[in-house]
N, C-alpha and C positions, 0 to 999 in steps of 0.2 A: 160641651169644649172643656180642657182639661187647663187651658195658661189662657187669662185673658190680665193686660195692663194695660190703664188708659190713662194719659194725662190733657188734665184740661184745665186751661189756662182764659184765661175776660179779663179786659180793659177794656175800664168807661171812662166815656168825659161825657159830662149834661153843664147843662143852665138852666137858672129856673130864673122865669121869669115875676114879672107883679101882678100877674093873674094868677097865681100860683100856682100855672099848666112847666110843663118842662117839655129841653129835649135833651136825648141823649144821644152817642153815637157809642154805641157796642161791638166791641169785637175777640170774635170766638174760638179756640186752635184745638183741636180736641185728638189727640191719638189712640188708634186704639192696637194689638197686639193680640193674638189667636192663633191656637195650634190645635186641632183636632186628628184624630188618629182611630180609624174606623176600624175597630176589630187587626190591630197590623196590618191590614191589607192595604188600607185608601189614607193616604195621608194629604192633613188641608190646612195651609195658615195664609193667614190672612191679617196684613197688616193696611190699615187705613186712616187716613188723615182727612179729618171735617175743615173750614174754618169756612165759618159764620161773618158774617159785618153788616149794621145793621141798622136803619135809626129807631129813635121806639120816641115814641108822647107819651106823656101822662099827666097825674096833678097828683096835686099836693093838696088833701085833705088833714088841718090841722087839731087838737086836742091837747086841749095843757102841752104839755112835751114831748106829745106823742103825736109825731104822724102817718099819716097811711099814700103812701106812694102806691096807685096801684097801674101798668103802661099794656104798650100792644106797640107790638114793632113790627117792623115789613125787611124784610133784608137778603143779600145774594147768599147762597151755598154752595160753596165747592167739595166736591169728595174726591180723592184719591185715593185706591183700592190695586194691593197688589196682589194678585192670591199665586200659589203654587197650590198645585193639585199631582200628585203623585212627581214627577220631574215635569211636572208642562208651567210655564212661566205666562199669568197672564198681567194685562195693566189694562183699569179703566178707568178715564174722566169721568167726572158728572159738573155742571150748575144747574142752577136752579134756582126761583124764589122761593123763601122763606117766610115764615111768619114766624109773633113770639106774643103772650099773654104777660103777667109778672104781675105781682103783689108781693111790695114789702115794708116795715114795719123800722123807724125808726124813732131810738129815744134819746131827746137829749138833752148831752148829760150837760154841756157849758152850749155857749154860741160857738163855737171854731170842730166841738167835737160831741158826735154822735154815736149809740152802738147804734149797728141797724142788724135787720134780721133779713132775706130774701127766698124767697119761693119766684120760679121762674120755669117755662117750658118751651119748648122749640120746633116746631115741626117743617118740617120737608116732604116733595117727593122726584127724588132725585132719577136719574135711570143707574139703574144701577147692577152688579158685574150682571153677562149671561157669557155661560157659557157651551164651550160645542156642543151641539146629542150628546156625543159616543163618550162624553164626560158627565154630564149628564146623568145620564141614566148609571150609572161607578155609586155616582152620591144622591140618592132621590131626597134626604135632606134636606140637602143644599141647595135648595130649585130659587133662582133667584125670586121668581114671580112668585113667594109667595112672601119676597121683603118691597114693601112698595114707596114705605114710609119710612122716615126719621123721624127721633121723637127723641128729644133730649131733656128730660129733668132736672133744674138743680135748684139745692136750697145751701144756702149760702148765710152765714156767721159771721157779724169783723167791724172796726170802725171808720166812721168815714170820720176824714178832713176838711173842715170848710175853711176857706178864703176868700 
């Protein structure tokens, strides 16, 4: 890939219970745009959008000011692909179930403000682009049968405000 751009936006809303368990709703939106030129003979352009919404559950393990938050979630992933191969345009849409695992650490600065570090991974298996046989023969490197899973890994640092 010569050009690759991605935008990733995540929104979360959560609720902590008295049992140190929590439930949260996550919404993740990712956009990818890339182009590939195979020896100036074949031009490939793809624009993909991924929307993943989930409900995640987890526990809070607190040691002094440090809190460890392991989470697991399940949700719906929607994928939209627009592919241009030379002058042929194809559009693909798919919906599937995805799952996530995450681990975050938060350090409490005061009762309303915490420093947060989070690592999470989302995996899903949507139906992806299926090109006509004549076009697949042109670019064997871009066979949709080799792209079975979508996996996104995120690492975030930030501040959390508690109300």
